[in-house]
C-alpha positions in Angstrom: -21.8 -40.0 17.3 -20.3 -37.5 19.7 -18.7 -38.7 22.9 -18.2 -37.2 26.3 -15.2 -39.1 27.5 -13.3 -36.9 29.9 -16.2 -34.6 30.5 -17.8 -34.1 34.0 -21.4 -32.9 34.1 -23.0 -31.3 37.0 -26.7 -32.0 37.7 -28.4 -29.6 40.1 -31.5 -31.1 41.7 -33.3 -31.6 45.0 -36.4 -33.4 46.2 -39.3 -33.3 43.8 -37.2 -33.5 40.5 -39.0 -34.9 37.5 -37.6 -38.5 37.5 -37.4 -39.0 33.7 -35.9 -35.5 33.1 -33.0 -36.4 35.4 -32.6 -40.1 34.6 -32.9 -40.1 30.8 -30.2 -37.4 30.1 -27.9 -38.7 32.8 -28.1 -42.2 31.2 -27.6 -40.8 27.7 -24.5 -38.8 28.9 -23.0 -41.8 30.7 -23.5 -44.0 27.7 -21.2 -41.8 25.7 -18.5 -41.6 28.4 -19.5 -38.7 30.7 -18.9 -38.6 34.4 -22.0 -37.2 36.2 -22.2 -35.6 39.6 -25.5 -35.0 41.4 -25.3 -31.7 43.3 -28.1 -30.8 45.8 -28.9 -28.5 48.7 -28.5 -31.4 51.1 -26.4 -34.5 51.5 -27.5 -38.1 51.3 -30.2 -38.9 48.8 -32.9 -36.9 47.0 -36.2 -38.3 45.9 -38.0 -37.6 42.6 -41.7 -36.8 42.4 -42.2 -40.5 41.3 -40.0 -41.8 44.2 -36.8 -42.4 42.2 -33.8 -41.9 44.6 -30.5 -40.3 43.6 -27.4 -40.2 45.7 -26.0 -36.7 46.2 -22.3 -36.3 45.3 -21.8 -32.7 46.5 -23.8 -30.0 48.1 -24.4 -26.7 46.2 -22.2 -25.1 48.9 -19.3 -27.5 48.1 -19.6 -27.4 44.3 -17.2 -25.3 42.2 -18.2 -24.5 38.5 -14.5 -24.8 37.6 -14.6 -28.6 38.3 -17.3 -29.2 35.6 -17.6 -29.1 31.9 -21.4 -28.7 31.6 -24.6 -28.4 33.6 -27.9 -30.2 33.4 -31.0 -28.7 35.1 -33.9 -31.2 35.2 -37.4 -30.0 35.9 -40.1 -30.9 38.4 -42.0 -27.9 39.8 -41.1 -28.5 43.4 -37.4 -29.2 42.6 -37.1 -26.1 40.4 -38.8 -23.8 42.9 -36.6 -25.1 45.8 -33.4 -25.0 43.9 -33.8 -21.4 42.8 -34.1 -20.3 46.4 -30.7 -21.7 47.2 -28.1 -19.0 46.9 -25.2 -21.4 46.4 -27.1 -23.1 43.5 -27.8 -19.7 41.9 -24.1 -18.7 42.3 -23.1 -22.1 40.7 -25.3 -21.5 37.7 -24.0 -18.0 37.3 -20.4 -19.3 37.4 -21.2 -21.9 34.7 -22.6 -19.2 32.4 -19.8 -16.8 33.2 -17.3 -19.5 32.1 -19.2 -20.1 28.9 -19.9 -23.7 29.7 -22.9 -25.5 28.0 -26.1 -25.9 30.0 -29.1 -28.2 29.3 -32.4 -27.3 30.9 -35.8 -29.0 30.5 -39.3 -28.1 31.7 -39.3 -26.1 34.9 -35.5 -26.4 35.3 -35.1 -23.0 33.6 -36.5 -21.1 36.6 -33.1 -20.9 38.3 -31.8 -19.1 35.1 -34.0 -16.2 36.0 -32.6 -15.9 39.5 -29.0 -16.2 38.1 -29.8 -13.3 35.7 -28.2 -15.1 32.7 -31.1 -14.9 30.2 -30.7 -11.4 28.7 -30.6 -11.9 24.9 -30.9 -15.7 25.0 -33.6 -17.8 23.3 -35.0 -20.9 24.9 -38.0 -23.1 25.4 -39.5 -24.5 28.6 -42.7 -25.8 30.1 -45.3 -23.2 28.9 -46.0 -21.8 32.4 -42.5 -20.4 32.6 -42.8 -18.3 29.4 -43.6 -15.0 31.3 -40.9 -15.5 33.9 -38.3 -16.2 31.2 -39.3 -13.3 29.0 -39.4 -11.0 32.0 -35.8 -12.0 32.6 -34.8 -10.9 29.1 -35.1 -14.2 27.1 -37.0 -14.8 23.9 -39.3 -17.8 24.5 -40.0 -20.3 21.7 -42.4 -23.3 21.6 -40.1 -26.0 20.2 -39.2 -29.6 21.0 -35.6 -28.6 21.5 -33.8 -25.2 21.1 -30.1 -24.6 21.1 -28.7 -21.1 21.6 -24.9 -20.9 21.8 -24.5 -23.8 24.3 -27.9 -23.4 26.0 -30.0 -26.5 25.2 -33.6 -26.4 26.2 -36.8 -28.5 25.9 -40.3 -28.4 27.2 -41.4 -31.7 28.7 -40.5 -35.4 29.1 -42.1 -35.9 25.7 -39.1 -34.0 24.2 -36.4 -36.1 25.9 -35.1 -38.0 22.8 -34.4 -34.7 21.0 -33.1 -33.0 24.2 -30.7 -35.8 24.9 -29.3 -35.8 21.4 -28.8 -32.0 21.4 -27.2 -31.9 24.9 -24.7 -34.6 23.9 -23.8 -32.7 20.8 -23.4 -29.4 22.7 -21.6 -30.9 25.6 -19.1 -32.6 23.2 -18.0 -29.3 21.7 
C-alpha cells in the first residue's frame, strides 16, 4: 500500500462542508502518514453541515501552495459556493495546479476549479448538478465512481468515498 509519510496535504473548506467528504479522506491520508492542514477563509473552527467541527490551521490568505504536496477539496454546497468566492482560495488552487501538484475533489468541491480556470482539457466527475459548470469551464465530465486524470482525482458523492480515498492516496504518493 502507498504511504504519504513526509507529505503535507492542504484541505480548503469553510462552514457548510460535507462532513464525511472532509473527515473520511483526511483520516485515510493520516493513516498512511500524511500531515493534513485545514485552510479556511476564517480562523478558529469551521462547522460541517452535520455539525462536525474542524480547527483551522491557516487562512487562505496565509496559505502558500509551495508549502503543500497535494490538495483536497471536499464538497458541501454551501462550503463550495463560499470558498469559490474567496480570491485567496482561488489563487491557492491556481498555484497548486500551476505547480503540477495532485488534487482530489469530491461532489461540489469542483466548483472552485471553474473559478481558478484550471479545467481546460481535463476530465473529471462531480455531483451531477456541476456538469454544466465544469463543461463550460473546458472540462469533459464523466459519470464515474472515481476518475483520475493526470493527478486530478474526482468523485461524485459520499457513496464513492472508499474508491475516492484509495485513488487519492495512490495519486498523492506519486
